[in-house]
C-alpha positions as CSV (number, residue, x, y, z in Angstrom):
1,M,20.5,23.1,10.4
2,A,20.8,19.4,9.6
3,G,17.0,18.9,10.0
4,E,16.3,21.8,7.7
5,A,18.7,20.5,5.1
6,T,17.2,17.0,5.3
7,S,13.7,18.4,4.9
8,A,14.9,20.5,1.9
9,V,16.4,17.4,0.2
10,E,13.2,15.4,0.8
11,A,11.1,18.2,-0.7
12,V,13.2,18.3,-3.9
13,V,12.8,14.5,-4.2
14,R,9.1,14.7,-3.6
15,E,8.3,17.7,-5.7
16,S,11.0,17.9,-8.4
17,Y,12.6,14.5,-9.0
18,G,10.4,13.7,-12.0
19,R,10.9,17.1,-13.6
20,L,14.7,17.0,-13.1
21,L,15.1,13.5,-14.4
22,A,12.9,14.2,-17.4
23,F,14.8,17.3,-18.3
24,L,18.2,15.7,-18.0
25,A,17.2,12.6,-19.9
26,S,15.6,14.8,-22.7
27,Q,19.0,16.5,-23.2
28,T,21.2,13.3,-23.2
29,S,18.8,10.6,-24.5
30,D,20.2,8.4,-21.7
31,I,17.7,7.7,-18.8
32,A,20.1,5.6,-16.8
33,A,22.9,8.2,-16.9
34,A,20.4,10.9,-15.9
35,E,19.3,8.8,-13.0
36,D,22.9,8.2,-11.9
37,A,23.7,12.0,-12.2
38,L,20.6,12.9,-10.2
39,A,21.5,10.4,-7.5
40,D,25.0,12.0,-7.3
41,A,23.4,15.4,-6.9
42,L,21.1,14.2,-4.1
43,E,24.1,12.5,-2.4
44,S,26.0,15.8,-2.6
45,A,23.1,17.7,-1.2
46,V,22.8,15.4,1.8
47,R,26.5,15.8,2.4
48,T,27.0,19.6,1.9
49,W,23.7,21.3,2.7
50,P,23.9,20.7,6.5
51,E,27.3,22.4,6.5
52,R,26.8,25.2,4.0
53,G,23.1,25.8,4.2
54,V,20.2,25.1,1.8
55,P,20.7,27.0,-1.5
56,E,18.2,29.8,-2.4
57,R,17.0,27.7,-5.3
58,P,17.5,24.0,-4.3
59,E,16.0,22.7,-7.6
60,S,18.4,24.8,-9.7
61,W,21.4,23.8,-7.5
62,M,20.5,20.1,-7.9
63,L,20.2,20.5,-11.7
64,T,23.6,22.2,-11.9
65,V,25.3,19.5,-9.9
66,A,23.6,16.7,-11.9
67,R,24.8,18.4,-15.1
68,R,28.4,18.4,-13.9
69,S,28.1,14.8,-13.0
70,L,26.8,14.0,-16.5
71,I,29.6,15.9,-18.1
72,G,32.1,14.3,-15.9
73,G,30.7,10.9,-16.7
74,G,31.0,11.9,-20.4
75,R,34.8,12.0,-19.9
76,R,34.7,8.3,-19.6
77,R,32.9,7.9,-22.9
78,Q,34.0,8.3,-26.4
79,V,35.1,11.8,-27.3
80,A,32.3,12.4,-29.8
81,E,29.6,11.2,-27.4
82,R,31.2,13.3,-24.6
83,N,31.1,16.4,-26.7
84,Q,27.5,15.8,-27.7
85,V,26.4,15.4,-24.1
86,E,28.2,18.5,-23.0
87,L,27.0,20.6,-25.9
88,A,23.4,19.6,-25.2
89,L,23.6,20.4,-21.6
90,R,25.3,23.8,-22.1
91,T,22.8,24.7,-24.8
92,A,19.9,23.8,-22.6
93,E,21.4,25.8,-19.7
94,R,21.9,28.9,-21.9
95,E,18.6,28.8,-23.8
96,E,16.1,27.3,-21.4
97,L,17.3,28.1,-17.9
98,G,17.9,31.6,-16.7
99,P,19.3,32.4,-13.3
100,A,15.8,32.5,-11.6
101,S,13.9,30.2,-13.9
102,S,12.4,26.8,-13.0
103,V,13.1,23.5,-14.7
104,P,10.9,23.1,-17.8
105,D,8.4,20.3,-17.3
106,K,9.4,17.5,-19.7
107,R,7.6,14.7,-17.9
108,L,4.9,14.2,-20.4
109,E,7.6,14.0,-23.2
110,L,9.4,11.3,-21.1
111,M,6.2,9.4,-20.6
112,F,5.6,9.3,-24.4
113,T,9.2,8.3,-24.9
114,C,8.7,5.3,-22.5
115,A,5.6,4.4,-24.6
116,H,7.6,4.2,-27.9
117,P,6.8,1.2,-30.1
118,A,10.4,0.0,-29.8
119,I,9.8,-0.8,-26.1
120,D,7.9,-3.9,-25.1
121,P,4.3,-2.7,-24.5
122,S,4.1,-4.6,-21.2
123,L,6.9,-2.3,-19.9
124,H,5.4,1.0,-21.0
125,A,3.5,1.8,-17.8
126,P,6.1,0.3,-15.4
127,L,8.9,2.3,-17.1
128,M,7.0,5.5,-16.8
129,L,6.3,4.9,-13.1
130,Q,9.9,4.4,-12.4
131,T,11.4,7.2,-14.5
132,V,8.8,9.9,-14.2
133,L,7.5,9.3,-10.7
134,G,10.4,7.6,-9.0
135,L,8.7,4.4,-7.8
136,D,11.0,1.5,-7.1
137,A,10.8,-1.8,-9.0
138,A,9.4,-3.7,-6.0
139,R,6.4,-1.4,-5.7
140,I,5.8,-1.4,-9.4
141,A,6.1,-5.1,-9.6
142,A,3.4,-5.5,-6.9
143,A,1.0,-3.3,-8.9
144,F,1.6,-5.3,-12.1
145,L,1.8,-8.7,-10.5
146,M,5.4,-9.3,-11.6
147,A,8.5,-10.5,-9.9
148,P,10.6,-7.5,-8.7
149,A,13.9,-8.9,-9.9
150,T,12.6,-9.8,-13.3
151,L,10.9,-6.4,-13.7
152,G,14.1,-4.6,-12.6
153,Q,16.2,-6.3,-15.2
154,Q,13.6,-5.6,-17.9
155,L,13.5,-1.9,-17.0
156,V,17.3,-1.7,-17.2
157,R,17.2,-3.2,-20.7
158,A,14.4,-0.9,-21.8
159,K,16.4,2.2,-20.8
160,R,19.4,0.9,-22.7
161,K,17.2,0.3,-25.7
162,I,16.0,3.9,-25.7
163,K,19.5,5.1,-25.7
164,V,20.9,2.7,-28.3
165,A,17.9,3.0,-30.7
166,G,18.0,6.8,-30.4
167,V,14.3,7.0,-29.4
168,P,13.4,10.7,-29.6
169,F,12.5,12.5,-26.4
170,R,9.4,14.4,-27.6
171,V,5.6,14.2,-27.7
172,P,4.9,12.3,-30.9
173,G,3.0,13.8,-33.9
174,P,-0.8,13.4,-34.3
175,E,-0.4,10.1,-36.3
176,E,1.5,8.5,-33.4
177,L,-0.4,9.8,-30.5
178,P,-3.3,7.4,-30.3
179,E,-1.2,4.2,-30.0
180,R,0.9,5.7,-27.2
181,A,-1.8,7.7,-25.3
182,G,-3.3,4.5,-23.8
183,S,0.0,3.5,-22.1
184,V,0.4,7.0,-20.7
185,A,-3.1,6.9,-19.3
186,D,-2.5,3.5,-17.7
187,A,0.6,4.9,-16.0
188,I,-1.1,8.0,-14.7
189,Y,-4.0,5.8,-13.3
190,A,-1.5,3.4,-11.7
191,A,0.4,6.4,-10.1
192,Y,-2.9,7.8,-8.7
193,G,-3.8,4.4,-7.4
194,T,-0.5,3.9,-5.7
195,G,-0.9,7.3,-3.9
196,W,-4.5,6.4,-3.1
197,D,-3.3,3.3,-1.2
198,D,-1.5,5.7,1.3
199,P,-4.4,8.0,2.4
200,V,-2.6,9.2,5.5
201,G,0.8,9.8,3.9
202,D,2.8,7.3,5.9
203,D,4.8,5.9,3.0
204,D,7.5,8.3,1.8
205,R,7.6,6.5,-1.5
206,K,4.0,7.4,-2.2
207,V,3.8,11.0,-0.9
208,G,3.1,13.4,-3.7
209,L,1.9,10.8,-6.2
210,V,-1.7,11.9,-6.2
211,P,-1.1,15.5,-7.0
212,E,1.5,14.5,-9.6
213,A,-1.0,12.2,-11.3
214,L,-3.7,14.9,-11.3
215,R,-1.3,17.3,-12.8
216,L,-0.2,14.9,-15.5
217,V,-3.8,14.0,-16.5
218,E,-4.6,17.6,-16.9
219,L,-1.4,18.0,-19.1
220,L,-2.6,15.0,-21.1
221,C,-6.0,16.6,-21.7
222,E,-4.3,19.8,-22.8
223,L,-2.2,17.8,-25.2
224,L,-5.2,15.8,-26.5
225,P,-8.2,18.1,-26.1
226,D,-10.3,16.0,-28.5
227,D,-9.5,12.6,-26.9
228,P,-12.6,11.5,-25.0
229,E,-10.7,8.9,-23.0
230,A,-8.2,11.4,-21.8
231,H,-11.1,13.4,-20.4
232,G,-12.7,10.2,-19.1
233,L,-9.6,9.4,-17.1
234,A,-9.4,12.9,-15.8
235,A,-13.1,12.7,-14.7
236,L,-12.4,9.3,-13.1
237,L,-9.5,10.6,-11.0
238,W,-11.2,13.9,-10.0
239,H,-14.5,12.1,-9.0
240,T,-12.4,9.7,-6.9
241,E,-10.3,12.5,-5.5
242,A,-13.4,14.2,-4.2
243,R,-13.7,11.5,-1.6
244,R,-10.1,10.9,-0.7
245,G,-10.1,13.0,2.4
246,S,-13.2,11.2,3.8
247,R,-11.6,7.7,3.7
248,R,-10.3,7.9,7.2
249,A,-11.8,9.1,10.5
250,D,-9.8,11.4,12.8
251,D,-8.5,8.4,14.7
252,G,-7.3,6.7,11.4
253,T,-10.0,4.1,11.1
254,L,-11.4,3.2,7.7
255,V,-14.6,4.8,6.6
256,L,-16.4,2.9,3.8
257,L,-17.8,4.8,0.9
258,S,-21.4,3.9,2.0
259,E,-20.7,5.3,5.5
260,Q,-19.0,8.6,4.4
261,D,-20.7,11.9,4.9
262,P,-21.2,13.4,1.4
263,A,-20.9,16.9,3.0
264,T,-17.2,16.2,3.4
265,W,-16.6,15.5,-0.3
266,S,-14.9,18.1,-2.4
267,R,-17.4,20.0,-4.5
268,A,-14.6,21.6,-6.5
269,A,-13.2,18.2,-7.4
270,I,-16.7,16.9,-8.4
271,A,-17.2,20.0,-10.6
272,T,-13.8,19.5,-12.3
273,A,-14.7,15.8,-12.9
274,D,-18.1,16.7,-14.3
275,R,-16.6,19.3,-16.7
276,H,-14.3,16.6,-18.1
277,L,-17.2,14.2,-18.4
278,R,-19.2,16.8,-20.4
279,V,-16.3,17.3,-22.8
280,A,-15.9,13.5,-23.2
281,A,-19.6,13.0,-23.8
282,S,-19.6,15.7,-26.5
283,L,-17.1,13.7,-28.5
284,H,-19.5,10.8,-28.9
285,S,-17.0,7.9,-28.5
286,P,-17.5,6.0,-25.2
287,G,-14.6,4.1,-23.7
288,P,-13.7,2.3,-20.5
289,W,-12.2,5.3,-18.7
290,Q,-15.4,7.2,-19.3
291,V,-17.6,4.3,-18.1
292,Q,-15.5,4.1,-14.9
293,A,-15.8,7.9,-14.4
294,V,-19.6,7.6,-14.8
295,I,-19.7,4.9,-12.1
296,Q,-17.9,7.2,-9.7
297,A,-20.2,10.1,-10.7
298,V,-23.2,7.9,-9.7
299,H,-21.6,7.3,-6.4
300,N,-21.0,11.0,-5.9
301,R,-24.6,11.8,-6.8
302,R,-25.5,10.6,-3.3
303,A,-24.5,14.0,-2.2
304,S,-27.6,15.4,-3.9
305,A,-29.9,12.4,-4.3
306,G,-29.4,11.1,-0.7
307,E,-29.0,7.5,-1.9
308,T,-26.9,5.4,-4.3
309,D,-28.4,3.9,-7.5
310,W,-26.9,0.5,-7.2
311,L,-28.8,-1.0,-10.2
312,T,-27.4,1.7,-12.5
313,I,-23.9,0.9,-11.1
314,V,-24.3,-2.8,-11.8
315,A,-25.4,-2.0,-15.4
316,L,-22.4,0.3,-15.9
317,Y,-20.1,-2.5,-14.7
318,D,-21.7,-4.8,-17.2
319,T,-20.9,-2.3,-19.9
320,L,-17.3,-1.9,-18.7
321,L,-16.8,-5.6,-18.7
322,T,-17.6,-5.7,-22.4
323,M,-14.9,-3.1,-23.1
324,R,-12.2,-4.1,-20.6
325,P,-12.9,-7.4,-18.8
326,T,-10.6,-7.3,-15.8
327,V,-10.7,-9.1,-12.4
328,G,-11.0,-5.7,-10.7
329,A,-14.1,-4.8,-12.6
330,Q,-15.7,-8.2,-12.0
331,V,-15.1,-8.0,-8.3
332,A,-16.3,-4.4,-8.1
333,R,-19.5,-5.4,-10.0
334,A,-20.0,-8.2,-7.4
335,G,-19.8,-5.6,-4.7
336,A,-22.4,-3.5,-6.4
337,V,-24.6,-6.7,-6.9
338,L,-24.3,-7.3,-3.1
339,E,-26.0,-3.9,-2.5
340,A,-28.5,-4.1,-5.4
341,A,-29.6,-7.8,-5.2
342,G,-28.3,-9.3,-1.9
343,P,-25.6,-11.7,-0.8
344,D,-26.6,-14.8,-2.8
345,A,-26.4,-12.9,-6.1
346,A,-23.1,-11.4,-5.0
347,L,-21.6,-14.8,-4.2
348,A,-22.8,-16.1,-7.6
349,A,-21.1,-13.1,-9.3
350,L,-17.9,-13.8,-7.4
351,A,-18.0,-17.5,-8.5
352,E,-17.6,-16.3,-12.1
353,V,-14.2,-14.8,-11.4
354,D,-11.2,-17.0,-12.5
355,P,-10.2,-19.0,-9.4
356,G,-6.5,-18.5,-10.0
357,A,-6.9,-14.7,-10.1
358,A,-9.3,-14.6,-7.2
359,A,-7.1,-16.6,-4.9
360,T,-4.6,-13.7,-4.5
361,Y,-6.9,-10.7,-5.0
362,Q,-7.7,-9.2,-1.7
363,P,-10.9,-7.3,-2.7
364,W,-12.4,-10.7,-3.9
365,W,-12.0,-12.1,-0.4
366,A,-13.2,-8.9,1.2
367,V,-16.5,-8.9,-0.9
368,R,-16.9,-12.6,-0.3
369,L,-16.5,-12.0,3.5
370,E,-19.2,-9.3,3.5
371,A,-21.5,-11.4,1.4
372,L,-21.1,-14.5,3.7
373,I,-21.7,-12.4,6.8
374,R,-24.9,-11.0,5.3
375,A,-26.0,-14.4,4.2
376,G,-25.5,-15.8,7.7
377,A,-23.0,-18.4,6.5
378,P,-21.3,-20.9,8.8
379,G,-18.5,-19.6,10.9
380,D,-15.8,-21.7,9.2
381,E,-16.7,-20.2,5.8
382,I,-16.6,-16.7,7.3
383,G,-13.4,-17.5,9.1
384,S,-11.7,-18.8,5.9
385,A,-12.7,-15.7,3.9
386,Y,-11.6,-13.4,6.8
387,G,-8.2,-15.1,7.1
388,E,-7.5,-14.6,3.4
389,A,-8.7,-11.0,3.3
390,V,-6.5,-10.1,6.2
391,R,-3.5,-12.0,4.9
392,L,-3.6,-10.2,1.6
393,S,-4.0,-6.7,3.0
394,N,-1.1,-4.5,4.0
395,D,-3.2,-1.8,5.4
396,P,-3.7,-1.9,9.2
397,A,-6.9,0.1,9.0
398,V,-8.4,-2.4,6.5
399,R,-7.4,-5.3,8.7
400,A,-9.0,-3.6,11.7
401,H,-12.2,-3.0,9.8
402,L,-12.4,-6.6,8.8
403,A,-11.9,-7.8,12.4
404,L,-14.7,-5.5,13.4
405,R,-17.0,-7.0,10.8
406,V,-16.5,-10.6,12.0
407,G,-16.6,-9.7,15.7
408,P,-14.1,-10.1,18.5
409,G,-14.2,-13.8,18.9
410,L,-13.4,-14.8,15.3
411,G,-11.1,-11.9,14.8
412,A,-9.0,-12.9,17.9
413,E,-9.0,-16.5,16.8
414,Q,-7.6,-15.7,13.4
415,K,-4.9,-13.5,14.9
416,G,-3.8,-16.3,17.1
């Protein structure tokens, strides 16, 4: 019974946390209070479900307990505020939730709330990732190259500002959508990337992020059917998703894109991506998400063409860098140059990256290592690049692949 209860609680956290939090926050305009109430509900479930059994509708049970916690917390507030909270929750329960209904999906509304102009733009995507997808500040800070403690304090202040300023929990009108949609897209992409980093599902904090991101990007396209970049992002995610199951061999070892069998890629995902790309192209307004999607589409054309058009990919990265010049795009371009023009050209491309950013960016060292190996560089140069590429990677499969590339002698030497 205890194991079943634990599994049920984990399932609610994995599948329903974002929906529950978004719904509660939308009724009270208080994200922090909703988080506390939901934490109380989860604690109560962990304590009572092993003894009393898992409720027939765990999500509804969790929502009911969280509501009671919010109302109880309201008793410690001013009378007017307490009445407002209780009235909102009771009204929502009566009008929106029947006995057998599911929780309305308010996540997109919460994401647009987090992207309100009153909030520091640099916090838009991190705030969405924490509130809507439940990522902790440490993981978000790593993704955005920020100090965890500093980011945590900033997120607390942002939630307080949403409450004090009375930021409305709704999808904004047409005139406000464009300025906020970009932040929402960035958060969805970051969520997908975080889940992508855990291909075998070993990290409980990342389980479920990929399907959530795919669902959210489809919701974004429904909300903004004439936004080419929304469809571009959807195409990018689905083209990438087509290959996700091919990234690891049965024994868990890394399989590089160039070594993957295209027959294992998802044709359904590629078809979905191509459909979004066609919609984006019909709107005649190119943007960086669309260019990145086309890059992935060219990779996936190997399934029909039998080879990768690296020169086209390099040209596409050149276009992307004029739109959104990032370190990631520069390094990815260098990787494409390595295949299209050889190691010397790739090393020259890597040299154009800002040294400060390159020093702590693992893919830069990984591409440099591969270029040095192909160029027949001296062992000390290869060893230096290998050491940094390994040091900056948290993935054992990646480290094992790098050791295989340099050979047993150098790999063992660096381990020692």
